Phi, psi and omega in degrees: 000321179297319179296320178296317179299316179296322179295321179295317179297319178299317181295319179299315180284352169277320183296322187295307178299323178301316180296319179297312179297323181293321176296318175300316181295323177296318178298316178293323180297325176296321182282308187267312184293321183262330187248340180084021179266115181275098182270108178270008184242034180305319182299328181295311183287326174297314180293318179298318177297317181294313182290324177298313180296319181296317180295321181289330184272329186274167173273155181295136177247124182275149182299146175218184183292337182241001182216122180289348181079175177198164177290160176194145185230355174055044180263158179291165185300320182302316178293318180296320179295318177297320177297320179295317178299315181295314183294320178294318178294321180295318176297320177298320178295316182298318182280329185285324184305314181276340189248353184295337180275357179286160173296160187303318182291320177292325177297316179297318180296318181296318180288327176295319177295324178299318181299316179291323178298315180297318180297319179292322178296315179300320181293322187264345178276067192296320182291343182259314189251355183086001176060219182292332178292325176084200182242132182240168177056046175283125184285158173261152189294332186244023181296333178296333180267345182281342176054044176075011180260108184301322181297318179292322176299318177297321179296315177298320181295322178295318178299319179295313183296314180293321179298316178294326176296315180296319178297317179298316180298313181297319181293313181292323178297318178298315182293319183283340175275343181283170176306327178301316179293326178294325177295319179300315179292328175296320177296318180296318185280318183202096183295320182293321178294322178295320175298319181296335178278002176090014180272141177278092186299317182300316182295317181292319178296321179297316180298315181296319182293313182295318180295319177299319177297324179298318177295325176295322175296322177298316177300322178297320179297317178295319180298316181298316182290323180289316185283332180065354174220150178225146171214155183299333183295343180279003185229050179266186184295339180297329177298314179299314179301316182299316182292323176296321178299317180298317181294316180294318181296313184284323180133099180300133181091352179248113185296316177293327181296319182290331174293319175298320178298318177297319180296313182292316182296313181291328177298316178298315180296317182296315180291318184294325177295317180286342177289338181304326183292341184253004182262155173299154185302319184294328179276325180297325179293329183264350188295325176305318178290322178297321179300317178296320178297320179295317179299316178298319180294319178298318180297315179298318180298319179292319180297324183280311191261335177213072183295341180279354178086182182295312178255104182294143177299130181283122179283122183267137176241146183231144180295148179293151178283124181260135178244146179277000000 
């Protein structure tokens, strides 16, 4: 019975990070997979969402000799999540307005620079974000019902994370199947032809980018509440790279595919970390680097031999318009 209980707890704590990564992948897939916008700043919007939610949920900590303190408003998770979504979307709007007209490579560089700028701001705004020490004791939304039982708290958190993932999937699937989504794919495939059809390409790209950032902010809110602590080091460029690997692995442009990519990637990471306990000491010390090399090799193989990913984007066909 103890082994079964431990297995359930392990599975629950596996589901939560997978759901967070999958929401991030859905947001990126809306930007890159459906619209062709190479966002190099996923970590920025993820971090802004996480810190916004953490500040809104925690109580204010005043500066001391060993802690710079941080803002806090003691608000419930629902309000904090909405705040995280809004702040991530607002940051996306601010950066997108001046750079969306840039070429794809310059756009990627600008968003990558944004991610590093946001990380430095979070690190140095000590009175607001806690600086390098970060924010601790972030509450979980259902802790009042968990009655001090960590396993029950994890279970509630898993239900919340999976539920928000399903809502995100349904919403993005609805949007991308609608005429709005067809315009996005038209922009991705041939921007000039879409312009010739009278579509405002800039407006559609802006909408897709801001909406994708909003989902990244939502993922940040769930991450902050699940992790209960935040520090700037958790939002470096590796986060952006990881989400791109998930999207490429699962299938860019396929919403279900990117969720599968998040599941497979995190499964590999989860298994490989636990494999360290069974390896010789000399190999266990090197295995983190070996794991990164394996991930890189898998990514290169997919780009060369199956660039469409595991689940290829379904090509939609529509009947011709008939005129009398």
